[in-house]
C-alpha positions as CSV (number, residue, x, y, z in Angstrom):
1,M,21.3,142.6,47.3
2,S,22.7,139.3,46.2
3,G,26.1,140.9,45.9
4,T,26.0,142.1,49.4
5,R,25.0,138.7,50.7
6,H,27.8,137.1,48.7
7,L,30.3,139.5,50.2
8,R,29.1,138.7,53.7
9,T,29.5,135.0,53.0
10,Q,33.1,135.5,51.8
11,V,33.9,137.5,54.9
12,R,32.5,134.8,57.2
13,T,34.5,132.1,55.3
14,A,37.7,134.0,55.6
15,W,37.2,134.6,59.3
16,A,36.5,130.9,59.9
17,V,39.6,129.9,57.9
18,G,41.7,132.4,60.0
19,V,40.4,131.0,63.3
20,L,41.2,127.5,62.2
21,A,44.7,128.5,61.1
22,M,45.4,130.2,64.4
23,S,44.1,127.1,66.3
24,A,46.4,124.8,64.3
25,A,49.4,127.1,64.9
26,C,48.7,126.9,68.7
27,V,48.4,123.2,68.6
28,S,51.6,122.9,66.6
29,S,53.4,125.2,69.0
30,T,52.2,123.2,72.0
31,S,53.3,119.9,70.4
32,R,56.7,121.3,69.8
33,R,57.1,122.5,73.4
34,P,59.5,120.1,75.2
35,A,57.8,118.2,78.0
36,E,58.4,119.6,81.4
37,R,60.7,117.5,83.6
38,A,59.2,116.1,86.8
39,V,60.7,117.8,89.8
40,P,62.4,115.1,91.9
41,T,61.2,114.7,95.4
42,P,63.9,116.2,97.7
43,P,65.4,113.8,100.3
44,I,64.3,114.1,103.9
45,A,66.3,116.9,105.5
46,A,68.7,115.9,108.1
47,A,67.2,118.6,110.4
48,T,63.9,116.6,110.5
49,D,65.5,113.3,111.3
50,P,66.0,113.1,115.1
51,S,68.8,110.5,114.7
52,Y,71.1,113.3,113.3
53,D,71.0,115.0,116.8
54,W,73.9,113.6,118.9
55,H,72.0,114.3,122.1
56,G,70.2,111.0,121.4
57,L,73.4,109.2,122.2
58,V,73.4,110.6,125.8
59,L,71.4,107.7,127.4
60,T,72.3,108.8,130.9
61,P,73.6,112.1,132.2
62,F,77.3,112.8,132.4
63,G,78.7,112.3,135.9
64,T,76.4,109.4,136.6
65,L,78.0,106.8,138.8
66,F,78.6,103.5,137.1
67,K,76.6,101.5,139.7
68,E,73.7,104.0,139.3
69,S,73.5,103.8,135.5
70,P,69.9,103.2,134.4
71,V,71.2,101.6,131.2
72,P,72.3,97.9,131.4
73,L,76.0,97.8,130.4
74,H,78.6,95.2,129.7
75,E,82.4,95.7,129.6
76,V,84.3,96.0,126.4
77,L,87.9,94.8,126.2
78,Q,90.1,97.3,124.4
79,F,93.4,96.0,123.0
80,R,96.4,98.1,122.2
81,D,99.9,97.7,121.1
82,E,102.2,97.4,124.2
83,A,104.9,99.3,122.3
84,H,102.8,102.4,122.3
85,P,101.7,104.3,125.5
86,A,98.0,104.1,126.3
87,S,96.0,107.2,125.4
88,E,93.8,109.0,127.8
89,A,90.7,107.3,126.3
90,E,92.3,103.8,126.6
91,N,92.9,104.3,130.3
92,R,89.1,104.6,130.9
93,D,86.7,101.8,131.6
94,C,84.4,101.6,128.6
95,Y,81.2,99.7,128.4
96,A,78.7,98.9,125.6
97,I,75.0,98.9,126.2
98,D,72.9,95.7,126.3
99,G,70.7,95.6,123.2
100,A,70.7,97.7,120.1
101,P,72.0,101.3,120.4
102,P,69.9,104.2,119.2
103,R,70.2,105.2,115.6
104,F,72.7,107.8,114.6
105,V,72.6,109.9,111.4
106,G,69.9,107.5,110.1
107,R,72.0,104.4,110.7
108,Q,72.6,101.7,113.2
109,P,75.9,102.4,115.0
110,D,78.7,99.8,114.8
111,Q,79.3,100.6,118.5
112,L,78.2,102.9,121.3
113,L,80.6,103.1,124.2
114,L,80.0,104.8,127.6
115,C,83.3,105.4,129.3
116,F,83.8,106.1,133.0
117,D,86.6,107.8,134.9
118,H,86.7,107.2,138.6
119,D,83.3,105.4,138.2
120,R,81.6,108.5,136.7
121,L,80.5,108.8,133.1
122,N,82.6,111.4,131.3
123,R,82.9,110.2,127.7
124,I,80.6,108.7,125.0
125,E,81.9,107.3,121.7
126,A,79.8,106.2,118.8
127,S,80.6,105.2,115.2
128,V,78.7,104.4,112.0
129,R,79.8,103.4,108.5
130,L,78.8,105.4,105.5
131,G,78.9,104.6,101.8
132,A,81.9,106.2,100.2
133,D,79.7,107.9,97.6
134,E,77.5,109.6,100.2
135,A,79.9,110.1,103.2
136,A,80.9,113.7,102.4
137,Q,77.2,114.8,101.9
138,V,75.9,113.0,105.0
139,F,78.7,114.4,107.1
140,A,78.1,117.9,105.9
141,Q,74.4,117.6,106.6
142,A,75.1,116.2,110.1
143,C,77.6,118.9,110.9
144,A,75.1,121.6,110.0
145,V,72.7,120.1,112.5
146,W,75.3,119.8,115.2
147,L,76.5,123.4,114.8
148,K,73.0,124.9,114.8
149,S,72.8,124.8,118.6
150,G,76.4,124.5,119.4
151,A,78.9,127.2,120.5
152,A,82.4,128.0,119.4
153,P,82.3,125.6,116.4
154,V,85.5,124.6,114.6
155,P,84.2,123.1,111.3
156,A,86.5,121.5,108.7
157,G,86.2,119.1,105.8
158,T,86.4,115.9,107.8
159,T,86.1,117.4,111.3
160,C,83.1,119.0,113.0
161,E,83.7,120.2,116.6
162,G,81.9,122.4,119.0
163,R,80.3,122.7,122.4
164,D,76.7,122.6,123.6
165,G,76.4,123.6,127.3
166,G,78.6,121.4,129.3
167,I,79.2,118.9,126.6
168,A,82.0,119.1,123.9
169,F,81.4,117.2,120.7
170,S,83.8,116.1,118.0
171,G,82.6,114.4,114.8
172,R,85.2,113.0,112.5
173,L,85.1,111.4,109.0
174,A,87.9,109.0,108.4
175,A,88.1,108.4,104.7
176,V,90.2,105.5,103.7
177,P,91.2,105.4,99.9
178,G,89.9,102.3,98.2
179,Q,87.4,101.4,101.0
180,A,83.7,101.1,100.2
181,A,82.7,102.2,103.7
182,V,83.8,105.4,105.5
183,P,83.7,105.5,109.3
184,L,82.1,108.4,111.0
185,S,82.8,108.8,114.7
186,M,81.3,111.0,117.3
187,T,82.9,111.7,120.7
188,L,81.1,113.5,123.5
189,I,83.0,114.7,126.6
190,D,81.9,116.2,129.9
191,V,83.7,119.5,129.8
192,A,83.7,120.1,133.6
193,M,85.3,116.7,134.3
194,R,87.8,117.1,131.5
195,D,88.9,120.6,132.8
196,A,89.1,119.3,136.4
197,A,91.3,116.4,135.3
198,H,93.7,118.8,133.6
199,A,93.7,121.4,136.3
200,P,97.1,122.0,137.9
């Protein structure tokens, strides 16, 4: 009887030792497992930032008479080299808005011009400066937003063009080697007025 009891004691002891050994192995395995890296918080998508939508630059409808503009404006003098002929844009009367312009691609524009031809708004120009290290990525994100609702797009590395209804848009990234800031420009044109001006 005592032999049976002794045998049972040995079995229980062996079982306990085995459990402890397995627990130790699990703890050791866990301690050797490399720590999981924290997943970085993704940046706010351009699609959720309303300033990436160029429609926000249209402060008054195209075709609006200058004297009926609901936006206070002041004239901007444009200088050009007399040795070169004036471009179509330079022959227009362009005005800047009084006060701060709306944000564009998450930044405050360097300028926002409303240009009139025969006293009617037919062109809007805006420009912002991007850091050289982020310019390509910001422009690509912005172009994706612009082309989402546009028609007949013509995308390129530094150009993003298309049309949304009666408005043609052209975004351009003008990288300058050695410069810390890269200009991004957006030009919006009233298609009907443009076509009428070029009609035979």
